[in-house]
Every structure is written in C-alpha cells, then in structure tokens.
N, C-alpha and C positions, 0 to 999 in steps of 0.2 A: 195349632199343634204341628201341622205339616204345611210348609210353605215352599213351593217349587217355582222358580223364576227363570224363564227363558232358557230351558234346557235344550241343548243341541248335541246330537251325536250322529256322526256319519261313519259308516263302515266302508273300507276300501276307497277312501277319498282319492280323487285324482286318477282313478282307473276306470276301465270300461264297466266294472262291476259296482261302481259307487252306489251306495244306498243310504239315503237320509232317513234315519230311524226316528230321531226326535228333532223337530223343526221349530224351535222356539217355544216349547211347551211350558205353560204356566198353570199352576193348580194350587189351591189352598183347601185344607180340611181342618175343621175345628175339632176340639176335644170331643170324643165319642161319636163323631160322624162315621157312617158306614157307607162307603161309595162302591158301587159295582161298575167295573170297567168292561165295556164291550167294544167290538170293532172287528173288522175283517182281518185275515192273516196279513201280517206286514204293517199293521196300523201303528205299531209301537208299544203294544201292551206289555210284552215281556221285557222289552228294553227299558221301559219306565220302571218296572219293578226291580230289575237288575241295578238300575241307577240308584234307586232309593235304598236298596239293601247294601250297596257298596260293591256288589259283584262286578259292576261295570263303571268305569270312570267316564264322565261326560267331557265333551270338548269345550262347552261353554255353559254358563248358567250356575245357579246356586240351589242347594237343597238345605233347608233349615228345619230342624225338629225341636220343638219346645224352645224356640229362640236360639238354639245352638246351630251354627253353620257346620254341617257334616259333609259338605261336598267332597272334600279331599280326605276324609277320615277313612282309614283302612277298614275292610269288611269285618275283621275280628273285633275291632273296637266298636264299630257301629252295631254289632250284635247286641250290645247292651241297650240300644234304643229301638232296634227293629227286629221283629221275629217274622219268620216266613214258613208257610206250609206249602209244599210242592205238590204237583200232580201225582207223582209216584208214591203210593203208600209205603213203599220200602225205603224211601229216601230219608225220612225223618226219624227212623227208629233203628235200634240195634237188635237184629234177629236173635242172636245167641244170649241175650240178657232178659231178665224178667221185667215185668211192668214196673215194679218198684225200682229196679236198677236203672231202667231207662229214665224214670222220673228224676232220680238222683243225678244222673249224668246231665240232664237238662238244667237242673238247678245249679250245679257246679259250673257248667259251661257259661251260663249267662249272668252269674252273680257279679256284682260290682265289688264285693268284699271277698277276702280270702276265707273260704269256708272249710271246715274239717269234713272229710268224706265219712260215710258211714250211715247205715239205715237205722237211725234212732227212732224210738217210739213216737217222738214229736213229729219227726219228718213223715213217718208212715201215716200218722193221723191226718196230717196236712194233705198228703197225696190222695188219701181216700176221699177227703172232702172235695178236692178239686175234680177228681174223677167222677164223683157223684153227680156233677152238673150234666154229664153226658146222658145219664139215665140208661146206661148200657150194662150195668152190673160189673164194670171193670174194677170198681173199688173193692169188690169181694174176691178178686183174682190177682192180687198183688204178686204172688209167687209164680204166676203163669209165664212161661217163656213166650216172648212176643211172636216168635215164628209160628205159634199155634193159633194166633188170632186171625180172624177174617180180615179182608181188605178194609172193610168199613170200620171195624174195631181198631185196626192199626192206624188208619188215617185219623180217627177220633183221638187216639192216644197222641199222635203227632201234634194235633191241635192243642191239647192240654199241655204238652211239653213245651210248645212254642210260647204259651202265655203264662208259664209257671211263675215268672218274675214280673208279670204285668208290664210288657214293653210299651213304649210310647206309641209305636206303630205296628199293626199286624198286617202282613201281606199274605193273601191267599191266592196262590198261582194256579188257577183251574184245579183246585184241590179235590173236586169231586168228579173230574172228567173221566178217570179210569174206573169208576164204580158203576154198577148197574143202577137204574133209576130209583129203585126202592132204597138201596143202601145210600145213594147220593142224597136223597131226601132226609134220611136219618142223620147223616153227617152234617148237612146244612142246618137242620134244626138244632143239633148239638152246637154248631158254630154260633148260631143266633143266641142261644142261651149263654154261652161263654162270653161273647162280645157284650151282651146286655148286662150280665152280672158284673163284669169288670169295667164297663164303660170304655171299651177300647176303640181307639181311632183305627179304622179298618179300610183297606182297599182289597177288593176281591175281583180277580179277572175271571170272566166266564164267557163261553160261547153260547150259553143257553139264555135266550131272550126271556123266557118265563122266570128264570132265576133273577134276572135283572129287575123284572116287574115286582116279584114277590119279596125280595130281600133288600135290606139296606134302606137308607133314606135319601139316596142320591144315585143317579145314573150318569155315567160319564162315557160318552162315545168318542173313541179316538179314530182319527183318519189322517193318514200320511204324517204321523208324528205330532199331531196337534189335537187339542180338545175341541171337537166340532159341535158337541151337544152336551149340555150340563143341565140336568133336570133334578129339582129338589122340591121340598115343601108340598104345597097343594097340587102343583103340576105333576109331581111324582106320583101322588095318590091317584091321579086320573089317567096315568099313562097305561097303554095296553101293548101287548105283543105286536098287534097289527100296526100301531103307530110307529113303533121302533123299526119294524120291517119296512115300512114306507120310507123312513129315513135312509135305510140301506139301499132301497131301490132307487131313490133320488141320487144317491152317491154313485151307484153303478151307472145310471143313465148319464151323469155328468162325465164320468170316466170314458164312456163310449163316445161321447161328443167332443171329448178333449177339452172340456170346460174346467 
C-alpha cells in the first residue's frame, strides 16, 4: 500500500545551519498495517509525514501509494489518497459550523467526483453511522456548533472527517499530545475502532512509549532521518516500554561517544 524508497531531504543545504532531516529513508506498509513512529526531536518524524502528505517536497527518492507514484503530486491532489490528523484539535475543524456541516465539508473536500452540496437525509444518516464508531454520542448532536465541543470531542470529529472517504493512508501527527491523559486514551480508543473498522493503513507519530507498545502492529524508531528499529509480529507483542527506553539510551550513549 505504501512504499517509500531512499527519501532524502536536507534543510539549509550548503550553509552553517545545514540539517539532514531524511537520510535515505526507506519504508513499506501493507494494507491495514498500523505503524507507530517514535524517535527523539529532530529524528525526522514530522518531516516524513510532511513528505508523505505532500506538504514537503523531497530532494531524492520516491513515494508510492497503491502502486501510484505520488512523489511529485501536489498536496491538494494527494489529499484523495492521504488523510492527516494534526496535534491541534482546532486545526481539522471549522469552529463556526455544526458537526453535520463539518462532515459535509470533509466529504466535498476529499471526494474524487463532483458532488452536490447539501445535507440530505441520506448524508446525515451516513454521518451518524460514522460518528457512532466513536462511542461519544456525537451522532446525536449533529446540529451542535463545533466550538462548543471539548478538545477530545473535537479531535475525535477531526478523525472521522479525515477518514470519511476511506483514504489509502491515514497519518496521525501526535494527535493526542495536546489532550489530558484521560481524553487522550478516549481518542486513541476511538482511533483504534475507526482504523480497525475501515482497515486503514496508518502511521501514528507519538512521543509516548506506552502508546507505541499498546497500539498498532508495528513500531518504527527513527534516528537521524533513518529507520533504526522496525518491530512487528511476535516481537512487537513482547516489546516493553523499558526495552524501547534502552534503545534510546544506547542511542544517546553513542551520540556522546561520537559513534
């Protein structure tokens, strides 16, 4: 489903501030795989998601989604293939519109065909069904203005809006980082239900080691713009927060030693 080959991206090349963000990174995800990306600040996590979404052009390498090369595809065209939920709950929704109007906006924005606007009964029934996966009661509040929702409710709505047209790839960019622990767990559980129900190929960036252990079927640790650790299958089931922490400690020791 997602095949990334030898991605390279350098910021401020040839200057004293030169920063290699992606250094020949390669990665493949199959249909329905859920990978959690971890790594220290500057490891390349956000740069990778920006490259996949089309928000950032790479210097070298290729990105293929469902066998289509999207490497140079503009971000607005790539939105038909890739959906993204950001850290800020306010970023993915329109405050002055109702839940139903936000859902309609998301459907019209990502549709491959020209659709007629309007909140028809058929559309409303479909929106209620999709919101019901969250188990937050939002399906019964379709006329509620989004500005009246809590941060967790709003982020959950952003998630449903992102997957309304079942994208090929779902990118979750630290989408629970701005929430309190209880609300973050609610949103993560809602995420898991949506991803499982739609069998979405997903990449989630997180700084929370426990989330990496508990969610998804694959852990990807980035370091200096490369995938340094790739854990899946039986190995993923046996991984612990301590073992992941040890990998970070080893990395830090190597940096101190200049290795």
